[in-house]
C-alpha positions in Angstrom: -39.9 17.5 204.8 -43.1 15.9 203.6 -42.9 13.5 200.6 -44.4 15.2 197.6 -44.5 14.6 193.9 -44.6 17.3 191.2 -46.8 16.7 188.2 -46.2 18.7 185.1 -49.2 18.5 182.9 -48.2 20.8 180.1 -45.0 22.8 179.6 -43.3 24.7 176.8 -39.8 24.2 178.3 -36.9 21.8 177.8 -36.9 18.9 180.2 -33.8 20.1 182.1 -35.6 23.5 182.7 -38.7 21.6 183.9 -36.6 19.5 186.3 -34.9 22.7 187.6 -38.4 24.3 188.1 -39.4 21.4 190.3 -36.3 21.7 192.4 -36.6 25.4 192.7 -40.2 25.2 193.7 -39.6 22.5 196.3 -36.8 24.6 197.8 -39.1 27.6 197.9 -41.9 25.6 199.6 -39.4 24.3 202.1 -38.1 27.7 203.0 -41.1 30.0 202.8 -44.7 29.8 204.1 -46.3 32.8 202.4 -47.4 32.2 198.8 -46.1 35.7 197.7 -42.7 34.8 199.1 -42.6 31.4 197.4 -43.5 33.1 194.1 -40.8 35.8 194.6 -38.2 33.2 195.2 -39.1 31.1 192.2 -39.3 34.2 189.9 -35.9 35.6 191.1 -34.2 32.2 190.7 -35.5 31.8 187.1 -34.5 35.4 186.3 -31.1 34.7 187.6 -30.6 31.4 185.9 -32.5 31.8 182.6 -32.5 35.6 182.1 -35.5 37.9 182.8 -38.4 38.3 182.6 -40.3 35.4 184.2 -43.7 35.6 185.9 -44.7 33.3 188.7 -48.1 32.6 190.2 -48.4 30.4 193.3 -51.2 28.7 195.2 -54.9 28.7 195.7 -54.9 32.4 196.5 -52.7 33.2 193.6 -49.7 34.6 195.4 -47.6 36.2 192.8 -44.5 38.3 192.3 -44.4 40.4 189.1 -42.1 43.2 188.1 -42.7 45.3 185.1 -39.7 47.0 183.6 
């Protein structure tokens, strides 16, 4: 695993949720290579832990996973 550092510039979340976001995102990057898959993992984890509905956009090509209900 490469050493990387997350920088949160602006957030409207409690600090514990921000820390969890960093851990979930790092886990997603470690386990997936496709931006859409990374976004799907993060979105599903946040929906599971913090109730739906979250949206997640990832990367330079804006890989995303959105579900409208």
